[in-house]
C-alpha positions as CSV (number, residue, x, y, z in Angstrom):
1,M,138.6,24.0,165.9
2,T,136.6,27.2,165.7
3,R,133.8,28.5,167.9
4,F,131.5,27.3,165.2
5,D,132.9,23.8,165.2
6,T,132.7,22.3,168.7
7,P,131.6,18.9,170.1
8,H,128.3,20.5,171.0
9,H,127.8,21.6,167.4
10,R,128.6,18.2,166.1
11,E,126.3,16.5,168.6
12,R,123.4,18.7,167.6
13,L,124.0,18.2,163.9
14,A,123.8,14.5,164.4
15,E,120.5,14.9,166.3
16,I,119.1,17.1,163.5
17,D,120.0,14.4,160.9
18,E,118.3,11.7,163.0
19,V,115.1,13.7,163.1
20,I,115.2,14.2,159.4
21,A,115.9,10.6,158.8
22,R,112.7,9.6,160.7
23,G,110.6,11.6,158.3
24,P,108.1,12.1,156.9
25,H,109.8,15.2,155.4
26,S,113.3,14.9,153.8
27,A,115.7,17.6,153.0
28,D,114.7,18.1,149.4
29,W,112.3,20.7,148.0
30,A,109.8,18.2,146.6
31,S,109.3,16.7,150.1
32,L,109.0,20.1,151.7
33,Q,105.8,21.1,150.0
34,T,103.3,22.0,152.7
35,T,100.0,23.7,153.4
36,P,99.8,26.7,155.8
37,P,98.1,25.7,159.1
38,R,94.5,26.6,159.6
39,W,95.3,28.6,162.7
40,Y,97.5,30.9,160.5
41,V,95.2,31.2,157.5
42,D,92.2,32.0,159.8
43,G,94.1,34.1,162.3
44,K,95.1,36.8,159.9
45,F,96.7,39.2,162.5
46,G,99.8,38.8,164.7
47,I,102.2,40.9,166.7
48,F,105.9,41.2,165.9
49,I,108.3,42.4,168.6
50,H,111.8,44.0,168.0
51,W,113.5,44.2,171.4
52,G,117.2,44.0,172.3
53,P,120.2,46.0,173.6
54,Y,119.7,48.3,170.6
55,A,116.8,49.8,172.5
56,V,119.3,51.3,175.0
57,P,120.7,54.0,172.7
58,A,117.2,54.4,171.1
59,F,118.7,56.2,168.1
60,G,118.3,55.7,164.4
61,S,116.9,52.1,164.3
62,E,117.5,48.6,165.3
63,W,120.5,48.8,162.9
64,Y,122.3,51.0,165.4
65,P,124.8,48.1,166.2
66,R,125.9,48.1,162.6
67,N,125.8,51.7,161.8
68,M,127.6,52.9,164.9
69,Y,130.7,51.3,163.3
70,R,130.3,52.8,159.9
71,P,132.1,56.2,159.6
72,G,129.8,58.8,158.0
73,M,126.6,57.3,159.3
74,P,124.5,59.4,161.8
75,E,124.7,56.6,164.4
76,Y,128.5,56.7,164.2
77,E,128.7,60.4,164.9
78,H,126.0,60.1,167.6
79,H,127.8,57.3,169.3
80,R,131.1,59.1,169.5
81,A,129.4,62.3,170.7
82,T,127.3,60.5,173.3
83,Y,129.4,57.5,174.4
84,G,132.9,58.1,173.2
85,D,135.3,56.2,171.0
86,Q,134.1,52.8,169.8
87,K,137.2,51.1,171.0
88,D,136.4,52.2,174.6
89,F,132.6,51.9,174.4
90,G,131.3,49.4,171.9
91,Y,127.9,47.8,171.3
92,K,128.7,45.1,173.9
93,D,128.8,47.9,176.6
94,F,125.1,48.6,176.1
95,I,124.2,45.1,177.3
96,P,124.8,45.8,181.1
97,Q,122.5,48.7,180.7
98,F,119.8,46.5,179.2
99,T,118.3,45.3,182.5
100,A,114.6,45.6,181.5
101,P,113.2,46.2,185.1
102,R,109.7,46.8,183.7
103,F,109.5,43.7,181.4
104,D,106.2,41.9,182.3
105,P,105.5,39.2,179.7
106,D,102.0,38.7,181.1
107,E,101.1,42.4,180.7
108,W,102.5,42.3,177.1
109,A,100.4,39.2,176.3
110,R,97.2,40.7,177.7
111,L,97.8,43.8,175.5
112,F,98.3,41.6,172.4
113,R,95.2,39.7,173.2
114,K,93.3,42.9,173.6
115,A,94.6,44.1,170.3
116,G,93.0,41.1,168.6
117,A,96.2,39.3,167.7
118,Q,96.0,35.6,167.1
119,F,99.7,34.9,167.1
120,V,102.8,36.6,168.5
121,V,106.4,36.5,167.1
122,P,109.2,38.0,169.2
123,V,112.6,38.5,167.6
124,A,114.6,35.6,169.2
125,E,117.9,36.8,167.7
126,H,118.5,39.9,165.7
127,H,121.5,40.7,163.4
128,D,123.4,41.8,166.5
129,G,124.1,38.2,167.6
130,F,122.5,38.6,171.0
131,P,119.9,35.9,171.5
132,M,116.9,36.9,173.6
133,Y,116.7,33.4,175.0
134,D,118.8,30.8,176.8
135,C,121.0,29.9,173.8
136,S,123.6,27.2,174.6
137,F,125.9,28.2,171.7
138,T,127.0,31.6,173.0
139,R,127.6,33.2,176.3
140,W,126.1,36.5,174.9
141,N,122.4,36.0,175.6
142,A,119.6,37.6,177.6
143,A,119.4,34.7,180.0
144,A,123.0,35.2,181.1
145,M,123.5,38.9,180.6
146,G,121.5,42.1,180.5
147,P,118.0,41.2,181.8
148,Q,119.3,37.8,182.9
149,R,115.9,36.4,181.9
150,D,114.9,34.0,179.2
151,V,112.8,36.6,177.4
152,V,111.6,34.3,174.6
153,G,110.7,31.5,177.1
154,E,108.7,33.8,179.4
155,L,106.9,35.3,176.4
156,A,106.0,31.8,175.0
157,Q,104.4,30.9,178.3
158,A,102.5,34.2,178.6
159,V,101.3,34.2,175.0
160,R,100.0,30.6,175.2
161,A,98.2,31.4,178.5
162,Q,96.3,34.0,176.6
163,S,95.3,31.4,174.0
164,M,97.4,32.9,171.2
165,V,99.8,31.0,169.0
166,F,103.5,31.5,169.7
167,G,106.2,32.0,167.0
168,A,109.7,33.3,166.9
169,S,112.0,35.0,164.4
170,S,115.6,34.5,163.5
171,H,117.8,37.2,161.9
172,R,121.0,35.3,162.6
173,A,121.9,34.9,158.9
174,E,123.0,38.5,158.5
175,H,125.3,38.3,161.5
176,W,127.9,37.0,159.0
177,F,128.6,40.6,157.9
178,F,126.7,42.8,160.4
179,F,129.7,44.2,162.3
180,N,132.2,44.4,159.5
181,G,132.4,48.2,159.7
182,G,134.1,47.9,163.0
183,A,136.9,45.9,161.4
184,T,137.9,48.9,159.2
185,F,139.2,51.0,162.1
186,D,140.4,50.7,165.7
187,S,137.2,49.5,167.6
188,D,136.2,46.8,170.0
189,V,135.0,44.6,167.2
190,T,138.5,43.3,166.7
191,D,139.1,42.8,170.5
192,P,139.8,39.1,171.0
193,E,137.7,39.2,174.2
194,S,134.6,40.0,172.2
195,L,135.1,38.2,168.9
196,D,132.5,35.6,169.9
197,L,129.9,38.4,169.9
198,Y,131.0,40.5,166.9
199,G,132.5,37.9,164.6
200,P,132.7,36.9,161.8
201,A,132.3,40.6,160.5
202,M,133.0,39.5,157.0
203,R,132.3,41.4,153.8
204,E,128.6,41.3,152.7
205,E,129.6,40.2,149.2
206,S,131.2,37.0,150.6
207,Q,129.3,33.7,151.1
208,P,129.2,32.3,154.6
209,S,131.4,29.4,155.5
210,N,130.1,25.9,156.1
211,E,131.0,26.2,159.8
212,Y,129.0,29.4,160.1
213,L,126.0,27.8,158.3
214,E,126.2,24.8,160.6
215,D,126.1,27.1,163.5
216,W,123.1,28.9,162.0
217,L,121.4,25.5,161.6
218,V,122.0,24.3,165.2
219,R,121.0,27.6,166.7
220,T,117.7,27.7,164.8
221,A,117.0,24.0,165.6
222,E,117.7,24.7,169.3
223,L,115.2,27.6,169.2
224,V,112.6,25.2,167.8
225,D,113.3,22.6,170.4
226,L,113.4,24.9,173.4
227,Y,110.1,26.8,172.7
228,R,108.2,24.8,170.1
229,P,107.1,27.9,168.1
230,Q,104.5,27.3,165.5
231,L,105.8,30.0,163.2
232,V,109.5,30.6,162.4
233,W,110.1,33.9,160.6
234,F,113.3,34.5,158.6
235,D,114.6,37.8,157.5
236,W,116.4,38.3,154.2
237,W,119.8,37.0,153.2
238,I,118.8,33.4,153.6
239,E,118.3,33.6,149.8
240,Q,122.1,33.5,149.4
241,P,123.1,30.4,147.5
242,A,125.1,29.0,150.3
243,F,122.1,28.7,152.5
244,A,120.0,26.5,150.2
245,P,121.1,23.0,151.6
246,Y,120.9,24.3,155.1
247,L,117.5,25.7,154.6
248,Q,116.3,22.3,153.3
249,R,117.7,20.6,156.4
250,F,116.1,23.1,158.7
251,L,112.7,22.9,157.0
252,A,112.8,19.1,157.1
253,Y,113.8,19.1,160.8
254,Y,111.1,21.7,161.8
255,Y,108.3,20.2,159.8
256,N,109.1,16.8,161.2
257,R,109.2,18.2,164.7
258,G,105.7,19.7,164.0
259,V,104.4,16.3,163.1
260,E,106.0,14.7,166.2
261,W,104.5,17.3,168.5
262,D,101.2,17.4,166.7
263,R,101.6,21.2,166.3
264,P,100.8,22.6,162.8
265,V,103.8,24.8,161.9
266,A,104.8,27.3,159.2
267,V,107.9,29.2,158.1
268,N,108.1,32.7,156.5
269,Y,110.6,33.6,153.7
270,K,111.3,36.6,151.6
271,Y,112.3,37.1,147.9
272,D,113.1,33.7,146.3
273,A,114.8,32.0,149.3
274,V,112.8,28.9,148.9
275,P,110.5,27.5,146.2
276,P,106.8,28.4,146.3
277,G,104.7,26.0,148.4
278,T,107.5,25.1,150.8
279,A,106.9,28.1,153.2
280,V,104.8,31.2,153.4
281,F,105.9,34.2,151.4
282,D,106.4,37.4,153.3
283,V,106.6,41.1,152.1
284,E,108.5,43.4,154.3
285,R,106.8,46.8,154.8
286,G,104.8,46.3,151.7
287,Q,101.7,44.8,150.2
288,L,100.4,43.2,147.0
289,A,98.3,44.9,144.4
290,E,96.2,41.9,143.6
291,T,95.0,38.7,145.3
292,R,97.6,36.0,145.6
293,A,96.4,32.4,145.2
294,D,98.8,31.2,147.9
295,F,98.4,32.5,151.4
296,W,101.0,35.2,152.2
297,Q,102.0,37.8,154.8
298,T,103.0,41.4,155.3
299,D,105.3,42.3,158.1
300,T,105.4,46.0,159.0
301,S,105.6,48.2,162.0
302,V,103.4,50.7,163.9
303,A,106.3,53.2,163.2
304,K,107.3,54.6,159.9
305,T,111.0,54.0,160.0
306,S,112.5,52.1,162.9
307,W,111.4,48.6,164.0
308,S,112.8,49.2,167.5
309,H,112.1,51.9,170.0
310,I,113.9,55.2,169.3
311,E,113.4,58.7,170.7
312,G,111.2,60.8,168.5
313,Q,109.5,57.8,166.9
314,Q,107.1,58.7,164.0
315,Y,104.0,56.6,164.3
316,K,101.4,55.6,161.7
317,R,97.7,56.4,162.2
318,A,95.4,53.6,163.5
319,D,93.0,54.0,160.6
320,D,95.9,53.5,158.1
321,L,97.0,50.3,159.9
322,I,93.4,49.0,160.0
323,G,93.0,49.9,156.3
324,D,96.2,48.0,155.4
325,L,95.1,45.0,157.5
326,V,91.8,44.8,155.6
327,D,93.5,45.3,152.2
328,I,96.0,42.5,153.0
329,V,93.3,40.1,154.2
330,S,91.2,40.8,151.1
331,K,94.1,39.6,149.0
332,N,94.6,36.3,150.9
333,G,97.2,37.6,153.3
334,A,97.9,38.1,157.0
335,L,99.5,41.1,158.8
336,L,102.3,40.7,161.3
337,L,102.4,44.1,163.0
338,N,105.5,45.1,164.9
339,I,106.0,47.1,168.1
340,G,109.3,48.1,169.7
341,P,109.4,48.1,173.5
342,K,111.6,50.5,175.4
343,A,114.9,49.3,176.9
344,D,113.2,49.1,180.4
345,G,110.6,46.7,179.1
346,S,107.7,49.1,179.0
347,I,105.7,49.7,175.8
348,A,105.3,53.3,174.7
349,D,101.9,54.9,175.4
350,E,101.5,55.6,171.7
351,E,101.9,52.0,170.8
352,V,99.6,50.8,173.5
353,E,96.9,53.2,172.2
354,L,97.4,52.0,168.6
355,L,97.0,48.4,169.6
356,E,94.0,49.0,171.7
357,T,92.3,51.0,168.9
358,I,93.0,48.2,166.4
359,G,91.6,45.7,169.0
360,A,88.5,47.8,169.5
361,W,87.8,47.9,165.8
362,L,88.4,44.1,165.5
363,S,86.0,43.4,168.4
364,R,83.2,45.1,166.3
365,N,84.3,44.0,162.8
366,G,86.4,40.8,163.4
367,E,84.0,38.5,161.6
368,A,85.0,40.3,158.3
369,I,88.6,39.3,159.0
370,Y,89.0,36.1,161.1
371,G,88.2,32.9,159.2
372,S,87.5,34.8,156.0
373,H,88.8,34.1,152.5
374,P,89.0,36.2,149.3
375,W,85.9,37.1,147.4
376,L,85.6,37.2,143.6
377,I,87.5,40.5,143.6
378,A,89.6,42.1,146.4
379,G,87.9,45.5,146.2
380,E,87.0,48.7,144.5
381,G,88.0,52.3,144.7
382,P,90.5,54.9,143.4
383,T,93.5,54.4,145.7
384,R,96.3,52.4,144.2
385,V,98.2,50.1,146.5
386,V,101.9,50.3,145.7
387,E,103.2,46.7,145.4
388,G,106.4,45.4,146.8
389,E,108.6,45.7,149.9
390,F,109.4,49.0,151.7
391,A,106.3,50.7,150.2
392,D,104.1,50.8,153.3
393,T,104.1,54.6,153.4
394,A,104.1,55.1,149.6
395,R,100.3,54.9,148.9
396,D,97.9,57.8,149.1
397,P,95.5,57.8,152.0
398,F,92.5,55.6,151.5
399,T,89.1,57.3,150.7
400,P,85.5,56.4,151.6
401,D,85.2,55.0,148.0
402,D,87.9,52.4,148.8
403,I,86.2,49.2,149.8
404,R,87.6,45.7,150.3
405,F,85.7,42.4,150.2
406,T,86.1,39.2,152.1
407,A,83.8,36.1,152.3
408,A,83.0,33.7,155.1
409,R,80.2,31.4,156.2
410,G,78.1,32.1,153.1
411,D,78.2,35.9,153.5
412,V,80.2,38.7,151.7
413,Y,81.8,41.4,153.8
414,A,82.5,44.9,152.5
415,T,84.8,47.1,154.6
416,V,85.3,50.8,153.9
417,L,88.9,51.8,154.3
418,A,88.3,55.4,155.4
419,P,85.8,57.0,157.8
420,V,82.3,56.8,156.3
421,G,79.7,59.6,156.0
422,E,75.9,59.4,155.8
423,T,75.8,56.8,153.0
424,V,78.1,54.1,151.5
425,T,77.9,53.2,147.8
426,I,79.2,49.8,146.7
427,R,79.3,49.3,143.0
428,S,80.6,45.8,142.9
429,L,77.3,44.5,144.5
430,G,75.0,46.1,142.0
431,S,73.1,43.7,139.8
432,D,74.7,45.2,136.7
433,S,78.2,44.4,137.9
434,G,77.9,40.7,137.1
435,L,79.7,39.9,140.3
436,F,76.7,39.4,142.6
437,P,73.8,38.2,140.5
438,R,71.8,36.8,143.4
439,D,69.2,38.8,145.4
440,I,70.4,40.3,148.6
441,Q,68.5,39.1,151.7
442,R,69.8,41.7,154.1
443,I,72.7,44.0,154.9
444,D,74.0,44.5,158.5
445,L,76.5,47.0,159.8
446,L,78.8,45.1,162.0
447,G,78.7,46.3,165.6
448,V,75.2,47.9,165.2
449,D,72.0,46.0,166.1
450,G,69.4,45.6,163.5
451,E,69.4,45.5,159.7
452,A,70.8,48.4,157.9
453,S,68.6,50.5,155.5
454,W,69.8,50.0,152.0
455,S,68.6,50.0,148.4
456,R,69.9,48.2,145.3
457,A,69.8,49.8,141.9
458,G,71.3,48.2,138.8
459,D,74.7,49.8,139.2
460,A,75.2,49.9,142.9
461,V,74.1,49.2,146.5
462,T,73.6,52.3,148.6
463,I,73.5,51.9,152.4
464,Q,72.4,54.4,154.9
465,V,74.9,54.7,157.8
466,P,73.5,55.2,161.3
467,E,74.7,58.3,163.0
468,E,76.7,56.4,165.6
469,A,78.8,54.7,163.0
470,R,79.7,57.8,160.9
471,G,83.3,58.7,161.1
472,T,84.5,55.1,161.5
473,L,85.8,52.4,159.2
474,A,82.6,50.4,158.7
475,S,82.2,46.8,157.8
476,F,78.9,45.5,156.2
477,R,77.7,41.9,156.1
478,V,75.9,41.3,152.9
479,R,73.7,38.1,153.1
480,P,72.5,36.7,149.8
481,V,69.1,35.0,149.4
482,P,69.9,31.3,149.8
483,V,70.1,29.5,146.5
484,V,67.3,27.0,147.3
485,E,65.0,29.8,148.4
486,K,65.7,31.8,145.2
487,A,65.2,28.7,143.1
488,H,61.7,28.2,144.5
489,R,60.9,31.9,143.9
490,I,61.4,31.4,140.2
491,G,59.7,28.0,140.0
492,L,62.7,25.7,140.0
493,T,62.5,22.4,142.0
494,S,65.1,21.8,144.7
495,D,66.8,19.3,142.3
496,H,67.8,22.2,140.1
497,A,68.5,24.7,142.9
498,L,72.2,24.0,143.1
499,D,72.6,24.6,139.4
500,Y,71.3,28.2,139.9
501,A,74.0,30.7,140.8
């Protein structure tokens, strides 16, 4: 018997199979086709949280636990210079320092609500194998060690109290190999007393064993049962062939639980881990160049490199984050934006300011985002969005000529992705463009009372920007003349009105 094959594991596996057998979803791809929940498609914007013992060294990134055991890496040298030899002070020794005296889940949730987030997704377990919740399958967890608090459970309660949807992420898959560097020299990774934290520490090229995959399955199912998240986010490596049947079992289990609990749920995946239509596609630190027919998501961070808190963090600009949010939404996507709290549980002032700035913008312009859907085209302008993962800092800055479109409630919204000047020119709304053949009834600048002053020539619409809105990322509501009203103008009866576009 191994630590991944215990009576507790076997009992939970039997329960998982019972839930799957009750249906309606079975563990095959055809049965797992699903539609993203309305709360998700309409919500558009969520907060991701990377927080764990890796915030204590606050160096490099959240991959400090792996890289501190890899000779030649900056984290390895930093660790030896700062904390000593890895056999005497290993990653496990950061856990007693991770006491988080300033962690206040209610304060976090209020900030996320102020930021305009509609859903919140903390990392429940990162690659380091230290669950931030009361996991019954390991003694190494935040409820028993470090903070000695059920961080995920407390956040779930606080987030829901602020009327946001709660989700959770699992990065457990990569734990199979995450600490393998420590097995190549004399370190605490090979200490029998801590094997249940660091193991298996296998080569990345190897496929995980069935016992390990069963452990992954029961841990993830337990996370679902404990906190009933409505979104489960998976990192990469679940696309490895060995995961396929276990992914099918988890999806069937989770989707059936969602039906039982009457809670619409969704799962994120990367690359080609699952067939399209069985979960929501996610692009890490990247975007798409064009509109995608199926709803999708970007996960990225307020910082340029690390997902977790580090000293000397390099932050993105609020305007760039807002511009990316609008670009993503215009292409049928959602943005999951990460923050990295400090080890003591506080959130850096820079991150608070970024979230509050985004929230202030959404409070004025949110109707162009929430509940919207793609228009005929995503946008216009010269700046090319670099498609694909890890390209979130690769594009040139947006310009005042970069505009993105959304549609909702019969109106079209045009959002400028850089601070505007005295006028805004939108060529896709000109009558010559062929995209907007109907007359325009009025144009409003969101957040400003009264109709905007505008004119429409054949090749463009030109809008006068009030002085108080100059220097901001402006959103305009373009209201077309109703079809029936226009039909009467040109002498059509109401019977023919719907035939006139």
